N, C-alpha and C positions, 0 to 999 in steps of 0.2 A: 252558673252553679251546677247544672245538670249537663253532663257530657253525653254525646251519642248522636246517631244520625236521626234526622227528622224525616220520618216516613209516614205518609198519611195512613190512617187506620179508620175503618168503619166498624164501630162497636155493634151495629145492628146486624152484622153478618159474622161476628166473631164467635169462635168456639166457646169462649168463656161467656157465661150468662150472668152478668153482673146484677146482683140483687138490688142495687140502688140506682141503676141506670134509668134514664128517661124512658117511659113506656107510653104507648098510645099517642105518639106525636104525629102530626100531619106529615105527609111525604115531604113537603117543603121544609118543615122544621127538622126532620131527620137528615135531609141533605145538607142543610145549613150547619147542623151540629157536627156532622162528619167532616165538613170542610174546614172547621176551625181546629181540628185535632192534629197533633203530631205524636208519634210513638217513639219512645227511646228505650234502649236497653241500658240498665244501670247496674253496677256491681253492688255487692253486699256492702253495707256501711255508707251508702250515699245519703247525705242529708238532703231531703227534698225541700224542706223549709225549716226555719228555726223559730222557736218561741221568741216573740218580740220583734220579729222581722216583718217589714211591710209586705203585704200580699202582692204577688205578681202573676200568679197562675193557679188554676185549679189543677190538681193532680189526681188521676184515676189509676188505680192499680189494675193492670190487665193480667199480670201474673206476678207471683212472688208475695211478699208481705212487707209491712212497715211497722216499726215500733213507734207508738205515739207516747211521748213523755213530756213531763214538765220538770223544771228545776226548782228545788226548795230555796229558801233564803240562805241556807247553810251550804248551798252548792251541791246538794244531793239530788240525783236524778230519780224521779218516780215514774215508773212505766204505768201508763193508764190502761193501755190495751194494745193488741196487735191487729192492725188493719189487714184485711184479706182482699183477694181479687174482686174487682167490681166496685169497691168503695171509692167515693169522691173524698179527697183530702183537701183541707183548706177552704172548704165551701163557706163557712161562717165568716172567716176573715176576708175572703174575696168579695162577698156580698156586702159586708158592713164597711169595708175599707179600713178596718182596724187591724192592728198587728196580730200575727198568728198567736194563738193561745198555747200551742204545743209545738214540739219539735217532731218531725216525721223523718225517720231514718230506715232505710231498707235493711231487713234482717237476712236476706238471701239475694242473689242476683234476681233482678225483677225487670219486668217490662211495664213501663208507665205510659199513660196518655197524658199529654201536657196541653192545657188550653189556656192561652194568655187571658189574663183578667179582663182586659178591655174588650177582647173578642167575646168572652163569655157574657159580660154584662150587656153588650150590644145584642147578642143572641137572645137573652132573656127579655130585653125591651121589645124585640121584634116578634117574639113567640110567647104569648100569654099562657099557652098550655104548658110550656116548659117552665115558665116562671112559677106557676101554681105548683108544679111538682117540686121545685126547689123549696118553696114555702113548706110543703109537706115534709120534705127531707129534714129541713131545719127544725121544724116542730117535733119530729120524731127524735132528733138529737137532743132537744131540750127535755123531752119526757124521759129519755134514757138517762140523762144527767141527773134529773130529779130522783129517779129510781136508785141510782148509784149513791147519791148523797143520803137518801133515806136509809139505805142499807148500811152505810158507814155510820150514820148517826145512831141507828138502832143497835149496831154491834158495839159501839162505844158506850151507849147507855147500859147495855147488859154487862159490859166489862166493869163499869163503875159500880153497878149494883152488887156484883159478886166479889 
């Protein structure tokens, strides 16, 4: 689905400082993580993964941006947010093994890091420090989702009262 050349990349020496990247890993874990990554240049409009699709890889934006959206029952597309460089996309689906909850599509030409699901899961099994960071990332995602739902619910409640 994603076209481009497979060039190894090491995010630990990258100019981009991804905010959600693994931090404080052992030297061995850092090397193992770098070894399972490939980087690809993708054009604007590239669908990185689709809502309902089985997960096959974690995608990290090195540069560019991606629109995360869901489709309503009436076929309308709702944009949830725009992902920025450094974000891991598809993390929840890849860890759970369940279908992607959203569609991720690049909004401008982007450079992505692609990590195959099986390699990522093996990496997490071998490196508990990285696994704990994934747990923290997923927990932060859940809290952010609660905050969004709370804000939507409060806005709806104010609208109904007025």
